VOGU-3710 file (C-alpha; in Angstrom, 3 decimals, decimal comma):
1> msckgkvhrp> -7,960/-56,542/-32,001  -5,845/-53,492/-31,352  -7,081/-50,544/-29,373  -5,821/-47,053/-29,863  -5,348/-45,013/-26,755  -7,110/-41,709/-26,454  -4,948/-38,741/-27,257  -4,980/-36,347/-24,336  -5,672/-32,848/-25,546  -4,620/-30,207/-23,028
11> htlrgklslv> -7,171/-27,620/-22,029  -6,651/-24,066/-23,136  -5,463/-21,474/-20,646  -8,488/-19,367/-21,545  -10,856/-22,174/-20,592  -9,001/-22,884/-17,351  -9,097/-19,233/-16,306  -12,793/-18,953/-17,122  -13,557/-22,192/-15,251  -11,599/-21,083/-12,194
21> nalvlavglv> -13,406/-17,728/-12,141  -16,774/-19,466/-12,465  -15,926/-21,920/-9,668  -14,781/-19,135/-7,365  -17,997/-17,208/-8,005  -20,092/-20,368/-7,539  -18,456/-21,117/-4,191  -18,960/-17,515/-3,116  -22,623/-17,563/-4,168  -23,209/-20,890/-2,396
31> lagcasiagt> -21,731/-19,551/0,809  -23,648/-16,286/0,501  -26,863/-18,149/-0,334  -26,469/-20,490/2,620  -25,870/-17,540/4,916  -28,853/-15,668/3,458  -31,229/-18,644/3,691  -30,064/-19,543/7,195  -30,437/-15,935/8,344  -33,895/-15,622/6,825
41> ymllmsevdd> -35,010/-18,919/8,356  -33,703/-17,992/11,783  -35,322/-14,530/11,625  -38,741/-15,873/10,614  -38,596/-18,720/13,125  -37,638/-16,325/15,889  -40,789/-14,321/15,137  -42,894/-17,498/15,301  -41,233/-18,532/18,569  -41,771/-15,079/20,023
51> avrtevqgls> -45,489/-15,310/19,209  -45,774/-18,737/20,880  -43,822/-17,608/23,975  -45,930/-14,479/24,278  -49,109/-16,553/24,298  -47,651/-19,060/26,793  -46,582/-16,240/29,107  -49,990/-14,626/28,757  -51,796/-17,838/29,808  -49,359/-18,542/32,627
61> gtrinseale> -49,514/-14,979/34,002  -53,331/-14,719/34,253  -55,573/-16,251/36,912  -57,472/-18,578/34,618  -58,112/-22,296/34,859  -59,666/-25,056/32,857  -63,131/-24,541/34,437  -63,151/-20,934/33,347  -62,313/-21,917/29,820  -65,130/-24,515/29,863
71> sicafaagmg> -67,564/-21,882/31,134  -66,616/-19,614/28,294  -67,330/-22,465/25,857  -70,739/-23,102/27,490  -71,579/-19,398/27,319  -70,667/-19,337/23,657  -72,868/-22,396/23,027  -75,826/-20,747/24,803  -75,633/-17,770/22,541  -76,721/-19,988/19,650
81> gdhddsrikd> -74,872/-22,313/17,371  -75,925/-20,693/14,122  -73,890/-17,512/14,532  -71,134/-16,758/12,096  -67,838/-17,515/13,849  -65,755/-17,430/10,644  -64,135/-14,195/11,781  -62,994/-15,857/15,003  -61,767/-18,925/13,126  -59,945/-16,796/10,597
91> syqrqaflll> -58,139/-14,985/13,406  -56,876/-18,330/14,662  -56,395/-20,064/11,318  -52,607/-20,307/11,833  -52,818/-21,307/15,517  -53,908/-24,366/17,458  -54,982/-24,571/21,121  -55,346/-27,717/23,234  -56,323/-28,150/26,859  -54,848/-31,010/28,942
101> dakgrplpmc> -55,388/-32,074/32,508  -52,564/-32,119/35,022  -51,467/-35,551/33,827  -51,315/-34,513/30,188  -54,576/-36,055/28,985  -56,731/-34,089/26,457  -59,859/-32,305/27,711  -62,824/-31,384/25,468  -62,544/-27,863/24,084  -64,752/-25,862/21,763
111> eifshtpvvd> -63,519/-24,618/18,419  -63,738/-21,006/19,532  -60,277/-21,507/21,004  -58,907/-24,014/18,497  -59,584/-25,214/14,962  -57,852/-28,490/15,784  -60,324/-31,380/15,581  -60,814/-33,500/18,688  -59,653/-36,600/16,830  -56,200/-34,924/16,440
121> saayveaigd> -55,763/-34,247/20,163  -54,170/-37,601/20,838  -51,817/-37,117/17,885  -50,802/-33,714/19,269  -50,068/-35,110/22,693  -48,115/-38,006/21,197  -46,072/-35,620/18,962  -45,314/-33,362/21,936  -44,064/-36,262/24,000  -44,018/-35,027/27,609
131> pvalarsgev> -46,126/-31,824/27,878  -45,562/-31,655/31,654  -41,746/-31,426/31,175  -42,210/-28,971/28,327  -44,380/-26,743/30,556  -41,746/-26,944/33,274  -38,864/-25,973/30,886  -40,751/-23,245/29,006  -39,136/-24,245/25,717  -40,723/-24,144/22,263
141> vsveidgqhh> -40,407/-27,313/20,168  -41,236/-28,305/16,615  -43,712/-31,056/15,851  -45,094/-32,442/12,599  -48,655/-33,726/12,372  -50,230/-34,909/9,136  -47,601/-33,081/7,114  -48,109/-29,840/9,006  -45,299/-28,215/10,963  -45,967/-26,523/14,302
151> rvgvarlddg> -43,977/-24,686/16,920  -45,503/-25,738/20,270  -45,380/-24,219/23,760  -47,114/-25,427/26,967  -48,479/-23,177/29,761  -49,588/-24,375/33,207  -52,901/-22,910/34,445  -53,853/-22,122/38,061  -55,597/-25,430/38,635  -52,641/-27,428/37,297
161> alavtstryd> -54,172/-28,026/33,880  -51,992/-27,584/30,809  -52,757/-25,273/27,886  -50,968/-26,212/24,679  -50,609/-23,440/22,106  -48,868/-23,753/18,744  -48,310/-21,879/15,505  -47,816/-23,427/12,099  -44,628/-22,423/10,274  -45,299/-24,084/6,939
171> gvlkavhklf> -45,364/-20,606/5,442  -41,857/-20,006/6,737  -40,650/-23,209/5,099  -42,328/-22,301/1,832  -40,772/-18,856/1,922  -37,329/-20,344/2,596  -37,753/-22,895/-0,207  -38,870/-20,156/-2,593  -35,881/-18,043/-1,564  -33,587/-21,035/-2,191
181> yveaaiavll> -34,933/-21,590/-5,699  -34,719/-17,892/-6,549  -31,143/-17,597/-5,285  -30,141/-20,824/-7,029  -31,552/-19,567/-10,342  -29,840/-16,195/-9,924  -26,560/-17,923/-8,975  -26,676/-20,166/-12,060  -27,324/-17,173/-14,313  -24,513/-15,209/-12,680
191> viklflisnt> -22,056/-18,105/-13,007  -22,936/-18,609/-16,682  -22,680/-14,884/-17,356  -19,340/-14,639/-15,557  -18,005/-17,637/-17,471  -18,935/-16,055/-20,796  -17,553/-12,644/-19,817  -14,367/-14,192/-18,421  -13,927/-16,319/-21,539  -14,338/-13,265/-23,791
201> aarrklrple> -11,980/-11,150/-21,687  -9,417/-13,958/-21,511  -9,569/-14,401/-25,291  -8,885/-10,681/-25,721  -6,091/-10,614/-23,133  -4,475/-13,833/-24,330  -4,630/-12,923/-28,010  -0,974/-11,741/-27,913  0,028/-15,191/-26,643  -1,782/-16,797/-29,576
211> dmvetasais> 0,109/-14,419/-31,892  3,342/-15,563/-30,262  2,416/-19,196/-30,891  1,656/-18,426/-34,549  4,945/-16,540/-34,887  6,894/-19,389/-33,288  5,226/-21,883/-35,629  6,100/-19,748/-38,664  9,708/-19,436/-37,500  9,952/-23,186/-36,932
221> egdlsrrvdt> 8,912/-23,605/-40,570  11,818/-21,407/-41,686  10,382/-17,875/-41,810  12,983/-16,090/-39,665  11,627/-12,664/-40,604  8,377/-13,121/-38,642  7,871/-10,996/-35,534  5,226/-10,844/-32,835  2,528/-8,308/-33,732  2,818/-5,162/-31,598
231> sskgsleveq> -0,247/-3,324/-32,912  -2,600/-4,590/-30,195  -1,959/-3,440/-26,644  -2,022/-5,911/-23,768  -1,030/-5,952/-20,121  2,406/-4,798/-18,972  3,666/-8,374/-18,580  2,454/-9,345/-22,068  4,073/-6,234/-23,570  7,368/-7,020/-21,842
241> lrealnvmlh> 7,236/-10,628/-23,045  6,380/-9,531/-26,586  9,244/-7,023/-26,670  11,706/-9,571/-25,252  10,618/-12,166/-27,829  11,019/-9,729/-30,713  14,507/-8,790/-29,506  15,405/-12,465/-29,157  14,014/-13,270/-32,611  15,983/-10,394/-34,107
251> qiegamrtre> 19,162/-11,692/-32,486  18,434/-15,242/-33,646  17,820/-14,044/-37,200  21,041/-12,034/-37,106  22,950/-15,007/-35,749  21,526/-17,295/-38,427  22,323/-14,793/-41,181  25,834/-14,403/-39,801  26,235/-18,163/-39,660  25,022/-18,578/-43,224
261> hataqlrqfl> 27,319/-15,791/-44,386  30,267/-17,301/-42,494  29,520/-20,730/-43,951  29,355/-19,284/-47,452  32,602/-17,414/-46,866  34,255/-20,570/-45,572  33,180/-22,509/-48,651  34,399/-19,710/-50,898  37,638/-19,494/-48,949  38,294/-23,213/-49,270
271> adashelrtp> 37,477/-23,096/-52,979  39,736/-20,090/-53,537  42,551/-21,543/-51,426  42,328/-24,822/-53,328  42,413/-22,939/-56,628  45,345/-20,783/-55,562  47,359/-23,806/-54,450  46,348/-25,903/-57,442  47,929/-23,521/-59,987  51,503/-23,509/-58,580
281> latvrgylql> 51,282/-27,217/-57,771  50,300/-27,945/-61,369  53,264/-25,870/-62,587  55,701/-27,659/-60,255  54,296/-31,062/-61,192  54,550/-30,285/-64,889  58,203/-29,233/-64,749  59,097/-32,225/-62,580  57,487/-34,607/-65,036  59,408/-32,975/-67,893
291> yekgmlagee> 62,610/-33,250/-65,887  62,015/-36,958/-65,107  61,473/-37,700/-68,805  64,683/-35,906/-69,711  62,869/-33,334/-71,814  64,640/-30,382/-70,147  68,173/-29,561/-71,124  70,426/-26,562/-71,089  68,604/-23,261/-70,763  65,195/-24,942/-70,566
301> kergltrvae> 66,398/-26,902/-67,547  67,540/-23,730/-65,787  64,309/-21,991/-66,703  62,254/-24,929/-65,383  64,108/-25,009/-62,064  63,650/-21,252/-61,726  59,906/-21,594/-62,307  59,676/-24,418/-59,771  61,437/-22,227/-57,193  59,149/-19,270/-57,962
311> eaermsrlvd> 55,989/-21,323/-57,600  57,297/-22,914/-54,396  57,980/-19,424/-53,031  54,505/-18,369/-54,052  52,929/-21,326/-52,237  55,049/-20,625/-49,167  53,941/-16,989/-49,173  50,301/-18,012/-49,573  50,522/-20,471/-46,682  52,210/-17,835/-44,494
321> ellalarlea> 49,413/-15,354/-45,191  46,737/-17,969/-44,472  48,452/-18,774/-41,182  48,613/-15,072/-40,378  44,854/-14,736/-40,907  44,218/-17,834/-38,791  46,373/-16,439/-35,965  44,524/-13,128/-36,115  41,193/-14,902/-35,778  42,405/-17,104/-32,890
331> hpvrdrgpvd> 44,588/-14,546/-31,063  43,979/-11,057/-32,503  46,752/-9,232/-30,627  49,537/-11,210/-28,974  52,049/-8,592/-27,776  50,742/-5,158/-26,938  53,044/-2,202/-26,484  53,573/1,401/-27,543  54,186/1,687/-31,289  55,066/4,863/-33,220
341> lacllrdaaa> 53,072/4,749/-36,460  55,088/7,620/-37,955  58,293/5,602/-37,687  56,645/2,506/-39,195  55,229/4,535/-42,056  58,587/6,153/-42,877  60,268/2,739/-42,949  57,574/1,304/-45,266  57,830/4,319/-47,586  61,606/3,931/-47,732
351> dlaaqqprrv> 61,179/0,254/-48,656  58,784/1,180/-51,481  61,186/3,841/-52,785  63,979/1,286/-52,792  61,891/-1,268/-54,700  60,516/1,244/-57,208  63,021/4,110/-57,485  61,067/5,842/-60,247  57,842/6,165/-58,191  57,164/9,494/-56,520
361> vevsarepvt> 56,559/8,889/-52,811  55,401/11,737/-50,582  55,606/11,128/-46,825  53,930/13,268/-44,151  54,947/11,713/-40,834  57,099/14,198/-38,962  55,482/14,035/-35,499  55,329/10,764/-33,501  51,866/9,186/-33,368  51,819/6,452/-30,734
371> vtgdeaqlrq> 49,267/3,667/-30,429  49,140/0,503/-28,337  49,391/-2,752/-30,236  51,529/-5,439/-31,823  54,387/-3,778/-33,730  54,802/-6,658/-36,196  51,110/-6,613/-37,107  51,014/-2,813/-37,407  54,058/-2,912/-39,683  52,165/-5,415/-41,814
381> iaanllanvr> 49,361/-2,840/-42,320  51,705/-0,317/-43,929  53,646/-3,013/-45,812  50,503/-4,609/-47,293  48,954/-1,289/-48,307  52,130/-0,144/-50,068  52,594/-3,617/-51,609  49,076/-3,248/-52,954  50,108/0,064/-54,520  53,266/-1,491/-55,961
391> thtpesaavs> 51,363/-4,446/-57,426  48,230/-2,821/-58,842  49,407/0,621/-60,018  52,001/1,585/-62,598  55,322/2,937/-61,337  54,469/6,340/-62,782  51,567/6,714/-60,319  52,542/8,878/-57,335  51,689/7,801/-53,779  51,270/9,870/-50,641
401> vsvravggta> 51,448/8,455/-47,134  50,583/10,358/-43,963  49,774/9,783/-40,308  48,472/12,299/-37,786  46,605/12,465/-34,487  43,033/13,748/-34,619  41,479/13,962/-31,182  42,024/10,568/-29,599  42,483/8,771/-32,913  45,506/8,056/-35,065
411> vlriadtgpg> 44,649/8,541/-38,749  46,916/6,760/-41,268  46,239/7,449/-44,939  47,839/6,000/-48,080  46,621/7,330/-51,430  47,791/6,718/-54,963  46,994/8,215/-58,361  46,532/4,864/-60,054  43,573/3,605/-62,119  41,258/3,227/-59,112
421> lreedaarif> 38,501/0,649/-58,701  34,971/0,190/-59,895  32,214/0,350/-57,291  31,546/-3,408/-57,384  35,254/-4,149/-56,999  35,614/-1,660/-54,145  32,794/-3,447/-52,257  34,821/-6,704/-52,327  38,304/-5,320/-51,736  38,524/-6,857/-48,254
431> drffradpdr> 37,324/-10,310/-49,368  39,900/-13,076/-49,261  41,530/-13,960/-52,600  39,760/-11,072/-54,339  41,696/-9,452/-57,156  40,384/-6,626/-59,290  42,887/-7,682/-62,027  43,642/-11,405/-61,414  46,106/-11,823/-64,301  48,208/-8,807/-63,309
441> arvaggsglg> 48,118/-9,833/-59,623  49,319/-13,373/-60,304  52,112/-12,151/-62,512  53,209/-9,762/-59,759  52,939/-12,488/-57,137  49,817/-11,187/-55,312  47,701/-13,696/-53,400  44,572/-11,602/-52,831  44,945/-11,787/-49,027  46,758/-8,498/-48,367
451> maivqavvea> 43,686/-6,288/-47,813  41,931/-9,029/-45,822  44,934/-9,138/-43,474  44,896/-5,330/-43,195  41,232/-5,366/-42,161  41,790/-8,178/-39,657  44,742/-6,410/-38,031  42,905/-3,080/-37,835  39,819/-4,655/-36,253  42,035/-6,589/-33,826
461> hdgrvtidta> 43,372/-3,201/-32,656  39,836/-1,788/-32,199  40,109/0,368/-35,308  38,427/0,617/-38,676  39,583/0,916/-42,250  37,803/2,678/-45,121  38,535/3,273/-48,789  37,781/6,060/-51,219  38,118/5,243/-54,898  36,632/5,683/-58,328
471> pgeglavtvr> 37,750/4,643/-61,827  40,606/6,898/-62,945  40,844/8,684/-59,572  43,177/6,368/-57,688  42,652/4,605/-54,370  42,875/6,129/-50,873  42,916/3,821/-47,820  42,329/5,397/-44,391  43,064/3,509/-41,171  41,864/4,860/-37,818
481> lplavrplsa> 43,278/3,457/-34,576  42,832/4,636/-30,972  45,809/6,540/-29,601  47,760/5,180/-26,654  46,593/6,359/-23,258  50,101/7,554/-22,398  51,921/8,168/-25,678  55,646/7,782/-25,323  57,949/10,342/-26,861  59,449/8,814/-30,005
491> paprtgpagt> 63,120/9,231/-30,794  63,944/12,315/-32,838  63,729/11,641/-36,558  66,911/11,200/-38,457  67,964/14,506/-39,997  70,213/15,643/-42,817  73,216/17,911/-42,694  71,244/21,092/-42,065  68,833/19,565/-39,570  66,260/18,803/-42,251
501> ppairtpdaa> 64,652/15,377/-42,626  66,302/13,042/-45,102  65,064/13,133/-48,660  63,927/10,126/-50,636  65,354/10,543/-54,119  64,312/8,827/-57,276  66,646/8,788/-60,299  64,179/10,199/-62,815  61,776/12,032/-60,534  61,719/15,097/-58,365
511> tvrt> 62,987/14,945/-54,785  60,260/14,370/-52,208  60,849/15,212/-48,552  59,283/13,487/-45,615
//
């Protein structure tokens, strides 16, 4: 037979706090009750003892003996036994008086002095123990006879006889017992009330913690948008914890979204890279298979070899650009130094004019604009942007390039008058392998990585790049980079015969000066 162990269920913090508060109050009430009962008992007993001592001192300080007391009894008996002595008895109803000889033996005594029966005299003497020593010490002791409690004192008379006087303190004990029960009942009610109040207050104060637990449970189930409720106000510590948790949850959600986006981008990148490499590889494989089968001859053979070389060059260029992106992600800027953007821009514009002589190129880069960065990477910005213009716009579309210093920022702008981009295409222009016109880009040799490299280089240099475009209105790309702290004076620009900047001429277009 198998036995299942009991599952330990931890107590709630609310219950623990309430229990601790109740225990603290209970201990305090017990201590206070004990002090109160002890003080009350001592006060009442001191009054009883004072009464007994006063009577003992009164008997010891007067010249009275046992014979005088007996004479008083005889006189009272001669007055008649049928008189009403209830008033006298009532005045002594809480006291007892006993007369002993010098050796401590009981002597007969009338009830006018004591309501104690004669048959109880021996019990009194036995309960007292040594009345002679008690008379000598003057102390007051407690005795119990037939369930009654007495405080007893002994006085020595002039003839050596002993007068025993006592007062019952059963009323004191009853009062103390009653006080104990009353205080115990009040203490129980107070503890129960405090427990309920503490439990209610703890539930209200700890409600934010329960909200945090619910939020954490929802997040663990996949709801990353959940936040701790801030509508209810709690203590300062709870508010700080709630705010810190919400900030942490926001950061976690952002990190998870970023991770998901990065994972999706990586998958898309791998798919695009595979597709881009598959096309030229298929072309190369096809021509090689035709060549092996002897199906290429003469001009077809030359054409096939040319296509194989073109596709190999395309794959090489694609791999180089992928490696460039990888290096930018691993080591954004390798060699930092002062770089004149105006000089780089003039060189890139001259290269474009040489490649497309019929395109109108307007350059505004007369003054040196110096930034700190990697010259090779910054050259790639201008080269890629102008290559993008060369690839995606007709040669009849004019292009203007400019760079200037605005405050502490270098602003480089390249704008063309080409067909422009649609809004959905403009939103993806910096995505890897994105082409607004894939067929035209492949024919022109574009890989779809140029703008992605531009963005990576700009961000590596603590800058930002923006675009402004619309269908039929061309494309303007603006790059902003921080200026160098100590810009170096650039060499004077090359000038023409009359001290004017050189002109970039196009055979069938107007002359444009830089």
